[in-house]
C-alpha positions in Angstrom: 96.2 244.2 115.0 95.2 241.5 117.4 94.4 242.0 121.1 94.4 239.2 123.6 93.3 239.4 127.3 94.0 236.7 129.7 92.5 236.6 133.2 94.0 234.4 135.9 92.3 233.9 139.2 94.8 232.9 141.8 96.2 234.0 145.2 99.4 236.0 145.5 101.2 232.9 146.8 100.1 230.9 143.8 101.2 233.7 141.4 104.6 233.8 143.1 105.0 230.1 142.8 103.9 230.1 139.1 106.3 232.9 138.2 109.2 231.2 140.2 109.5 234.1 142.7 110.6 233.4 146.2 108.3 233.3 149.2 109.3 236.2 151.3 106.6 235.9 154.0 109.1 234.9 156.7 111.4 237.8 155.8 108.5 240.3 155.8 107.3 239.1 159.2 110.8 239.4 160.6 111.3 242.9 159.1 107.9 244.0 160.5 108.7 242.7 163.9 112.1 244.5 163.9 110.4 247.8 162.8 107.8 247.5 165.6 110.6 246.8 168.2 112.5 249.9 167.0 109.4 252.1 167.1 108.6 250.8 170.6 112.1 251.6 171.8 112.0 255.2 170.4 108.4 256.0 171.4 109.5 258.3 174.1 111.2 260.6 171.6 107.8 261.2 170.0 106.3 262.8 173.1 105.6 266.5 172.5 107.9 267.8 175.2 110.8 265.7 173.9 110.1 266.9 170.3 110.1 270.6 171.5 113.4 270.1 173.3 114.9 268.7 170.1 113.5 271.5 167.9 114.6 274.2 170.3 118.1 272.8 170.9 119.6 275.7 169.0 117.8 278.1 171.2 116.6 281.4 169.8 119.5 281.8 167.5 117.9 279.8 164.7 114.7 281.9 164.8 116.7 285.1 165.0 118.7 284.1 161.9 115.5 283.3 160.1 113.9 286.6 161.0 117.0 288.6 160.0 116.9 286.8 156.6 113.2 287.7 156.1 113.8 291.4 157.1 116.7 291.6 154.7 114.6 290.1 151.9 111.8 292.5 152.6 114.1 295.5 152.4 116.3 294.5 149.5 114.6 295.0 146.1 114.5 291.9 143.8 117.2 291.9 141.2 114.8 291.5 138.3 112.8 294.7 139.3 115.5 297.2 138.6 114.6 300.1 136.2 
């Protein structure tokens, strides 16, 4: 068995050019700029009071349903524990 190691010292741009891969720098910059623009537009929805309004949009009904489910699970014995 023969083992060969080859080390190449080059920049990412040089490696892309050598392998024939496209330069996506412009696309990456445009994508990053668009993501930053979208985050800036939606920054107000990340404020704590706005988040709480979204999370509590269902009112207390969701927490009541969850608590009822937990109570029922605590009272009802597990199916595998029957003797």
